[in-house]
C-alpha positions in Angstrom: 76.5 35.6 -17.4 74.0 37.1 -15.0 70.6 35.5 -15.0 67.6 37.8 -15.6 64.3 37.4 -13.9 61.1 39.2 -14.9 58.9 41.1 -12.4 56.1 38.5 -13.0 58.4 35.6 -12.3 59.7 37.3 -9.1 56.1 38.0 -8.0 55.1 34.3 -8.6 58.1 33.1 -6.6 57.3 35.4 -3.7 53.7 34.5 -3.7 54.6 30.8 -3.6 56.9 31.4 -0.6 60.1 30.5 -2.6 61.2 34.1 -3.3 64.8 35.0 -3.1 66.3 37.9 -1.2 65.5 41.1 -3.1 68.3 43.7 -2.9 67.2 47.1 -3.9 70.2 49.3 -4.8 68.4 52.5 -5.5 68.9 55.7 -3.4 66.7 56.3 -0.3 64.8 59.1 -2.1 63.8 56.6 -4.8 62.4 54.2 -2.3 60.3 57.1 -1.0 58.8 57.4 -4.4 58.2 53.8 -5.3 58.9 50.6 -3.5 58.0 46.9 -3.1 57.6 45.3 0.3 60.2 43.1 2.0 63.4 44.1 0.3 66.9 44.7 1.6 67.9 48.2 0.8 71.6 49.0 0.2 72.3 51.9 -2.2 74.6 50.9 -5.0 77.6 52.9 -3.8 77.4 51.3 -0.3 77.3 47.6 -1.5 81.1 47.0 -1.3 81.3 48.3 2.3 78.2 46.4 3.4 78.8 43.0 1.8 78.7 41.3 5.2 75.0 42.1 5.4 74.3 39.7 2.5 74.5 35.9 2.6 76.6 34.6 -0.4 74.8 31.3 -0.2 71.3 32.7 -0.6 69.7 33.5 -3.9 69.7 37.3 -4.5 67.7 39.3 -7.0 69.1 42.7 -7.5 66.8 45.6 -8.5 66.9 49.3 -9.3 64.8 51.6 -11.4 65.2 50.1 -14.8 67.8 47.3 -14.5 71.1 49.0 -15.3 72.5 49.7 -11.8 71.2 46.4 -10.6 73.0 44.5 -13.4 76.3 46.2 -12.4 75.8 45.2 -8.7 74.8 41.7 -9.8 78.1 41.3 -11.7 80.0 42.7 -8.7 78.3 40.1 -6.3 79.0 37.3 -8.8 82.7 38.3 -8.9 82.7 38.3 -5.0 81.6 34.7 -5.0 77.9 35.0 -4.4 76.5 31.7 -5.7 73.1 32.7 -7.1 72.6 36.2 -8.3 70.0 37.5 -10.8 68.9 40.9 -12.1 65.3 42.1 -12.1 64.7 42.9 -15.7 63.3 46.4 -16.1 63.5 47.1 -12.3 60.8 48.9 -10.4 59.4 50.3 -13.7 58.6 46.7 -14.8 57.2 45.8 -11.4 54.8 48.8 -11.7 53.9 47.9 -15.3 53.6 44.1 -15.0 52.8 43.3 -11.4 51.5 46.2 -9.3 50.2 49.4 -11.1 49.7 51.1 -7.7 53.5 51.4 -7.5 54.3 54.9 -9.0 56.6 55.3 -12.0 59.1 58.1 -11.8 
């Protein structure tokens, strides 16, 4: 079972300096529309080929637009032996709604 984390919980952890690595699996054009700072960007379809860029011992929160693609990637990482993986519930849309309304919704 993949753990879920809310946008508010993620923001609080980042503000406290205990934030996990945030892996944004959206396409580049989506990041051009709406983004949060300090994320690792690897589009969903590139994750298998770029696994070596991620540390399996670090906590990783996977995000996308609404939470569907990121959940699939979180399951993939879990199957590949990543120790602590979570899904950002509601994705960038939840971040915009609950944390930072200046982030556009698309």
